[in-house]
N, C-alpha and C positions, 0 to 999 in steps of 0.2 A: 195446796196448789204447787208450792215450790218443789217439794219432793216429787210430785207427779211430773212436773216439767223436766226435772233432772232425770227421772227414771225413763220418761218417754224419749228424751234425747239419747240417753245411753242405749236404749233398746234400738233406736233407729240406726245408731252407729254400729252396734253389734250386728244387726241384720245385714247392713252393707258389707261388713267385714266377712260375714259368713258367705256372702255372695261372691267373695273373691277380691274385694277392694282392700287396699292397704288402709291403715288407720287414717292417714292424711287424705287419701282419696275419699274415704267414707265421710269424714268430716266435711270436706268440700262439697260432696254430693248432697249431704243432708242440709247444709247451709243454703245451697242453691235451690233445692227442691222444697224445703220447708222453712222459709225465712222467719215465719212467725214462731215456730217451735224454737228456732235458734234464739230469737229475742227473749222468749220466755225462759229458756235455759240460762242465758246470760244473766237475766234479772234474778233468777232464783239462786244461781251459783254465787253471784256477787253479794246477795243478801246474806247467804250463809257464811261467806268468807270476809265479811266487812271488817272484822278486826285485823285481818292480815293485810287487806288492801287499803284503799285510800280512806275508808271511814275512820281510821284511827289518826289520820294526819290532819292538822289544822292548816288551812292555806297560808297563814302567816308564818308557819314554820318552814315552808318550802322556799328555798333561795330562788329569787328571780334575778336573772342577769340583766344588765342594761339592754334595752331594746327587746326583751323577751316578754311575751304575754304572760300574765299571771293566770294559771290554771287552778280552779278550785278542786278539781278531781282529775288530775293528770292520768292516773291509772285507768279510770273509767273512760276518759276521753280517748286514750290510746286504744283501749279495747274496742270502743265504738268505731274508731277510724279503721282499725284492723278488720273488724267484721264487715264494714262497708266495702272495703277493697276486696275482700274475699267474695262478698255477694256480687261484686262486679266481675268476678271471674279470675282474679289474681290468685296465684298460689300464695301460701303463707309467706314464703321468702320474698316473692315479688311484692307483696303487700307491705311488708316491713321496709323493704328497700324504697318503695315509692313514698311511704309516709316520712321516712327519714329525710329523703330528698325534698319533699314538698313542704314539710313542717318540722325543721330541725329543732325549733323551740319546744314543740310538744314532745319530741323524742327526748330532749334533755330533761324536761320537767318529769316525764315518765321515769327515766332512769334515776333521777334524784329521789322521787317519791318511793319507787320500788326499793331502792337501796336503803332509804331511811326506815321503811317498814320492816325490811329484813333485819336491820340492826336492833330493832325493838323486840323481835320475836324471842321468846325464851329458848334457851339451848336444849 
């Protein structure tokens, strides 16, 4: 199922691009037109890349600043918030800007987790 979801997603994006959409326009269109395919793609992609993403990090290893909510999966929560904003019609840049403004704690937790995961990757 996971490779089928990824293949279906990639095909949908490719079809839009062949119809004249830029990649970002194609992604946005597919997210808006096929939200269930997008959810399946994200689940499949995240399952395949768990070692690079938040699956390798333990919540206790993430620094929590005073007054900041502890996130158990900040990368996944960031991706979910981003996908939701895009589903609402935001461009990717607008979505990032909105999330950073609305939830700076999540943004900082995402950056901390992402940077920690990058430092752990083999060169």
